N, C-alpha and C positions, 0 to 999 in steps of 0.2 A: 504494499500499499504506500502510495506517495504522500510524503509529509506536505501539509500546506503551511505556508509561512504567514504568520499573523503580522501584517504590515504595521499595525500600531505598535505591537511589541518590539518589532525591529526598529521602529523610529525611536521609541523610548530608549532602547539599548544604545542606539547611535548617539542620541543626545547626551546620555550619560558618559559615553566614551569620549565625546568631544569636550564635555565639561571637565572630566578628569585630566585629559591631555592639556588643555588650556590652563587649568588650575596649577598643574605641575610646572608649566613654563611661566605663568604669570600669577604667582601666589597671592599677589596683592588684590586680585579681583575676587569678589564674592559672587560666584556664578551659580545659578540654579535654573532648573527647567521651568518653563513657563507652563504651569499647570492649567491655566485658563485657555490655552491656545485652541483646544479642541471645541470648547464650549463657545468661546467668543472670537475665535480666530486670533491671529497674532503670530509673532515670531516665536522661535523655539527656546531660546536661552536668555534669561535676564541677568543684568549685571555688567554688560560691556558698554558703559557710559556712551550713550548717543548712537549705538549700533543696534541693528535688529537682525541678529543671526538666524538664519534658516538652515537646518541640518537635513541632508539627504543622504541615504545610504541604499545603494542599489547594486544588483548583480552587474549590470552593465549600463553605462550612461551614454546614450546616443545623442547626437546634436539636437534633435527635437526635444529630448528630456531636458538637456541643459537649458534650452530656450524657455521651456515651461517652468523649470525651477527658478530661473532668473526672473521671469514675469512674476511669479508668486512672491519671490523675495522683495522685489521692487514694490509690489502692492502692500505687503505686510509692513515694510519700512515706511511707506508713505502714510499709511493709516495711523502710525504712532509717531510721525515726524522724526524719524530716525534715518541713519545711513544704512543702506542695504549691505548685507554680508551673507554670502552663501558658502557653506562648509559642506563639502560632499566627498563621498568615497565610494568607489566601486569595489566589489569583492576582490580580495587579494592584492589591493593597491593602497597607497598612502592617501591620507587626507589631503584635499585640495581646497584652497580658499579663493573665492571669486569676489572681487570688489571693484567699484568704479574707479577708473584712473583719476577722475577729478577729486576723489577723496584722498589720494596720496601724492599726487603730483601737482605742483603749483603751475599757474600760467597755462592751463589747458582750457580751450573754449568749453563752456558749460552747456552749450546746446546739444541736445540729444545724448546727454551723459548717462541716461538710463539704459541705452541700448546695449545689447550684449557685446557688440563690437567695440564698445568704449569701456571694456573691463580688462582687468589683468587677472591671471591665475598665478597663485603662489603656493608653495609648500607651507605647511604649518610653521616651520622654522623661519621661512622667509617673511611670513606675515607677522610673526613675533618681532623680528628685527624692525620692520616698519612701524609696528605698534609702539615699540620703545623709542624709535627715532622721533615719532610724532608726539610722544608723551601723552598718549590717549588714557593712560591709567588714572 
């Protein structure tokens, strides 16, 4: 008999994994799962001052999936007047962080900054370096 994967449980596990990883690298942050996200909508992790992290964990992420994930991330961030932050991982791969270029690089035109082609993808360690450089804590 084939096992069915509970996507909600997988999502919770992914969010906890990201919280543990980020807390190990940025211990000054007080991160927690957003328990109201299912009931009220909203981003996945609270405690990243000004950011709205959305966590995705999939077997395989195709370009259409990435576009959909980014659209959801933008919408959640807009609803809470925060910066969008997508943290995703495919099975057997490392976590990847997607954020807008305008949030990390000065002097970039702000028009169309929510489009996927105006983002950058970083490793978790690369994101942590930028986080510390910008003193977002």
